C-alpha positions as CSV (number, residue, x, y, z in Angstrom):
1,M,112.8,34.2,51.1
2,F,110.2,35.1,48.3
3,R,107.3,37.9,49.9
4,L,104.2,38.7,48.1
5,R,103.0,42.2,48.4
6,L,99.5,43.5,47.7
7,P,99.1,47.3,47.0
8,A,96.8,48.2,50.5
9,A,93.9,49.5,47.9
10,L,93.8,45.9,46.2
11,V,93.3,44.2,49.4
12,F,91.2,46.8,51.0
13,T,89.1,46.5,47.7
14,A,89.2,42.3,48.2
15,A,87.9,43.0,52.2
16,S,85.3,45.0,51.1
17,F,84.0,43.5,48.6
18,S,83.7,40.0,50.5
19,V,81.9,42.1,53.3
20,S,79.3,43.2,51.0
21,I,78.7,39.9,49.4
22,I,77.4,37.9,52.8
23,A,74.1,38.0,53.4
24,P,73.0,38.6,57.2
25,A,71.7,35.5,58.9
26,A,68.5,35.1,59.5
27,E,67.7,35.1,63.3
28,I,67.1,31.7,64.6
29,S,65.8,30.4,67.6
30,Q,67.5,28.1,70.4
31,G,64.6,25.8,70.0
32,A,65.0,25.9,66.1
33,M,68.6,25.4,67.0
34,L,68.4,22.5,69.0
35,S,66.0,20.7,67.3
36,N,68.0,20.7,64.0
37,S,69.7,17.4,64.9
38,C,66.1,15.9,65.0
39,A,65.8,16.2,61.5
40,A,68.1,13.5,61.0
41,C,65.7,10.8,61.9
42,H,62.3,12.9,62.5
43,G,62.3,14.6,59.0
44,T,62.4,18.2,58.4
45,D,60.6,20.3,61.2
46,G,59.9,16.8,62.4
47,N,57.8,15.7,59.9
48,S,58.8,12.2,59.7
49,P,59.0,10.2,56.1
50,G,59.0,6.7,57.6
51,A,58.7,4.5,60.3
52,I,60.2,7.0,62.8
53,P,57.2,9.0,64.5
54,T,56.5,12.4,63.5
55,L,57.0,15.3,65.8
56,H,55.5,18.1,63.7
57,G,51.7,18.8,65.5
58,K,52.3,17.3,68.9
59,S,52.1,19.1,71.8
60,A,54.9,20.7,73.9
61,D,53.7,18.4,76.9
62,F,54.0,15.2,74.9
63,I,57.6,15.8,73.7
64,E,58.7,17.2,76.8
65,R,57.3,14.1,78.9
66,A,58.7,11.7,75.9
67,L,62.2,12.9,76.0
68,K,62.3,13.3,79.9
69,G,61.3,9.6,79.9
70,F,63.8,8.6,77.3
71,R,66.3,10.7,79.3
72,S,65.5,8.9,82.7
73,G,65.2,5.3,81.1
74,E,61.3,4.8,82.2
75,R,60.4,4.8,78.3
76,E,62.6,2.3,76.5
77,S,64.7,3.2,73.4
78,T,67.1,2.4,71.3
79,V,68.9,5.6,70.5
80,M,66.9,8.3,71.7
81,G,67.9,7.5,75.5
82,R,71.7,8.4,74.3
83,H,70.0,11.6,72.5
84,A,67.9,12.9,75.5
85,T,70.4,12.6,78.4
86,G,72.2,15.7,76.4
87,Y,69.5,17.7,76.9
88,S,68.8,20.1,80.1
89,D,65.5,20.4,81.5
90,E,65.3,24.2,79.7
91,E,66.9,22.8,76.6
92,I,64.0,19.9,76.4
93,A,61.2,22.5,77.1
94,L,62.7,24.5,74.3
95,I,62.6,21.8,71.8
96,A,59.2,20.4,72.8
97,D,58.0,24.5,72.1
98,Y,59.7,24.5,68.9
99,F,57.8,21.3,67.5
100,A,54.4,22.3,69.1
101,G,54.6,25.8,67.6
102,L,54.9,24.3,64.2
103,K,51.8,25.0,61.5
């Protein structure tokens, strides 16, 4: 069996170099994280590029009522009902607050 041995100094140098080039991640809110999946259809930051409704600038109350309506089936949809069923009330509020807070 062949074993490759690297000098300890080389291993430590490589490890310290890889750590130093990693930039710290920006802090992202839970609402922003949850809303990332909305971008596929509703556009980046809720600015829809087409026929799908824009969420950017809508009130938190409007978005929260819409998502809960999709989730319960009170509001008809082709896709949104399936998306909304995956969110708790708390997560829906976080998503609604995120979009309402965009300027």
